[in-house]
C-alpha positions in Angstrom: 236.0 73.6 80.4 236.0 76.9 78.2 234.1 75.0 75.5 231.5 73.8 77.9 231.1 77.4 79.3 230.7 79.1 76.0 228.3 76.3 74.9 226.2 76.8 77.9 226.2 80.7 77.3 225.0 80.0 73.7 222.3 77.7 74.8 220.9 80.2 77.2 221.1 83.0 74.5 219.0 80.9 72.2 216.5 79.9 74.8 215.9 83.4 76.2 213.6 84.7 73.4 211.4 81.7 73.8 211.2 82.0 77.6 210.4 85.8 77.2 207.5 85.1 74.9 205.9 82.9 77.6 206.1 85.6 80.3 202.8 87.3 81.0 202.5 90.8 79.6 201.3 93.6 81.9 198.0 94.9 80.8 197.9 98.7 80.0 195.9 101.0 82.4 192.1 100.8 81.8 190.7 103.3 79.5 187.6 104.9 81.1 185.3 107.3 79.3 185.0 110.8 80.7 181.5 112.0 81.5 180.3 114.4 78.9 177.1 116.5 79.1 176.7 117.0 75.2 173.5 116.0 73.5 169.8 116.2 73.3 167.9 115.5 76.6 164.3 115.2 77.7 162.8 115.1 81.2 160.3 115.8 83.7 160.1 118.2 86.8 157.9 118.9 89.7 158.1 121.0 92.8 156.6 124.3 94.3 156.1 127.8 93.1 154.9 131.1 94.6 153.4 134.0 92.7 153.0 137.5 94.1 150.4 139.7 92.5 149.7 143.4 93.2 146.6 145.2 92.0 146.3 148.9 91.4 143.4 151.0 90.0 144.0 154.0 87.8 142.2 157.3 88.5 141.1 159.3 85.5 140.1 162.4 87.3 143.4 162.9 89.1 145.7 160.7 87.0 147.6 158.2 89.2 147.2 154.7 90.6 145.6 153.6 93.8 147.1 150.6 95.4 144.6 147.9 96.0 146.8 145.5 97.9 149.1 142.5 97.2 148.7 138.8 97.8 151.0 135.8 97.5 149.7 132.5 96.3 151.7 129.2 96.3 151.1 125.6 95.2 152.5 122.8 93.2 153.9 122.7 89.7 154.7 119.7 87.4 155.8 119.6 83.7 158.7 118.7 81.5 161.7 120.1 79.6 163.7 119.4 76.4 167.0 120.8 75.4 170.5 120.5 74.0 173.9 120.9 75.7 177.4 121.4 74.3 180.6 120.5 76.1 183.9 120.1 74.3 186.0 116.9 75.3 188.4 117.8 78.2 186.6 121.2 78.6 184.7 122.1 81.9 182.4 124.6 80.3 178.8 123.7 79.2 176.4 125.7 77.0 172.8 124.8 76.3 169.3 125.8 75.2 166.1 124.6 76.8 162.3 124.9 76.7 160.2 124.0 79.8 156.4 123.9 80.4 154.6 123.4 83.6 151.0 123.0 84.8 150.5 125.1 87.9 147.8 125.5 90.6 148.6 128.9 92.2 145.4 130.4 93.7 144.8 133.5 96.0 141.7 135.4 97.1 141.7 138.6 99.1 139.2 141.3 99.9 139.7 144.6 98.0 141.4 147.3 100.2 139.4 150.0 98.4 135.9 148.3 98.8 135.5 145.3 101.1 132.3 144.4 99.2 134.5 142.9 96.5 136.9 139.9 96.7 139.7 139.7 94.2 140.8 136.2 92.9 143.9 135.4 91.0 145.1 132.1 89.5 148.3 131.1 87.7 147.7 127.7 85.8 150.6 127.6 83.5 154.3 128.5 83.2 156.7 128.4 80.3 160.4 129.0 80.2 162.7 129.4 77.0 166.3 129.8 78.3 169.9 129.6 77.5 172.3 127.9 80.0 175.8 128.4 81.0 177.5 125.9 83.2 180.7 124.4 84.7 181.1 120.5 84.9 183.2 118.3 87.3 182.9 115.1 85.5 179.3 113.8 86.6 178.5 117.1 88.4 177.2 120.2 86.7 176.5 123.7 88.1 174.6 125.9 85.7 172.9 129.2 85.4 170.0 130.1 83.0 168.3 133.1 81.7 165.7 134.0 79.0 161.9 134.5 78.4 159.1 133.4 80.7 155.3 133.2 80.1 152.5 132.6 82.5 148.8 131.9 82.0 146.6 133.8 84.4 142.9 134.1 85.3 141.4 137.1 87.3 138.0 137.5 88.7 135.9 139.6 91.0 133.2 138.2 93.2 130.9 139.6 96.0 132.6 139.1 99.3 129.0 138.0 100.7 127.5 135.3 98.5 130.4 134.8 96.0 128.5 136.2 93.0 130.8 136.4 90.0 130.9 140.0 88.7 133.8 140.3 86.3 136.7 138.2 85.0 139.7 138.4 82.6 142.4 136.0 81.3 145.8 136.8 80.2 149.0 135.4 78.8 151.8 137.4 80.3 155.4 137.5 79.0 158.5 138.4 81.1 162.0 137.3 81.9 163.6 134.6 84.1 166.8 134.0 85.9 167.7 130.8 87.5 170.4 128.5 88.9 170.6 124.6 89.1 172.8 121.7 90.2 172.6 118.4 88.3 174.2 115.0 88.8 174.7 112.3 86.2 174.1 109.1 88.1 174.3 106.9 85.0 175.7 107.6 81.5 172.2 108.7 80.3 170.1 109.7 83.4 170.7 112.8 85.6 168.8 114.3 88.6 168.9 117.9 89.6 167.5 120.8 91.7 166.8 124.2 90.2 165.6 127.6 91.4 164.0 130.2 89.1 162.8 133.8 89.6 160.2 135.1 86.9 160.1 138.8 86.4 156.7 139.3 84.8 156.4 143.1 85.2 153.0 144.8 85.0 150.1 144.5 82.8 147.1 146.8 82.2 143.4 145.6 81.8 140.2 147.4 81.0 138.7 147.7 84.4 137.5 144.2 85.5 136.5 145.1 89.0 133.0 146.2 89.6 134.5 149.0 91.9 135.8 150.5 88.6 133.2 153.1 87.9 133.4 156.9 87.4 136.9 158.0 88.0 138.3 154.5 88.1 138.9 153.1 84.7 141.9 150.7 84.6 143.5 147.8 86.5 147.3 147.4 86.5 148.5 144.0 87.9 152.1 143.3 88.7 153.4 139.8 89.1 156.6 137.9 90.2 157.0 134.2 90.4 159.4 132.0 92.3 159.9 128.3 91.5 161.9 125.4 93.0 161.8 122.1 91.1 163.4 118.7 91.2 164.3 117.5 87.7 165.0 114.2 86.0 166.6 114.1 82.5 167.5 111.4 79.9 170.2 112.3 77.6 170.6 110.6 74.3 174.0 109.2 73.4 175.6 107.8 76.5 178.9 109.3 77.6 179.2 111.3 74.4 182.9 111.9 74.6 186.1 110.2 73.2 187.8 107.7 75.4 190.5 109.3 77.6 192.8 107.3 79.7 192.8 108.1 83.5 195.8 107.0 85.5 
């Protein structure tokens, strides 16, 4: 009986490794790539903007400015952007640089407060932004702030209120600053969609008097400008996820 017992034990011991080799092996947890915002991107945007312009006329006899009224003008904008972002693997902070250009159609007309014989027309037909970005990412979600330089393309002209006869005009490219905030969502490894708000501080700019009312004691126009923009943006980022594989449990 003892010989039979120990023989059976020996047989089981020899068979155990073979049986274990045939057992299924539990697969390791799936390795999922973490979303990363690093890389070059290019995209398009479109939305709405409003420009606020205030005209002032300088008096040479008694130095000082006479306010000639303000007017807001709003309309559509459409354009594109290109940039680069950096995000270290496992780090929530994102930095970036971006250039953006938009065509605009922001027109406004108003009768001069100093002389109702004249109507003042203003138009913004182009907007450019050159900015740095700082953001915080939650995987595929990104909240960011931006700031930098802004430029607008402007046209000003004066016509007669009755008859619309063109009397004087001026064009200008104006530089200023911009601050903005945006929220972006990466809905595929390469594509993202976002919403952004920007405020442009364009300051004031002086012109040799372009209004026909500027005669005698009136010799200079000073026009101040601010612009607000709200745009929907789509970006394509090169390089997929762009981060090393990190296991998630």
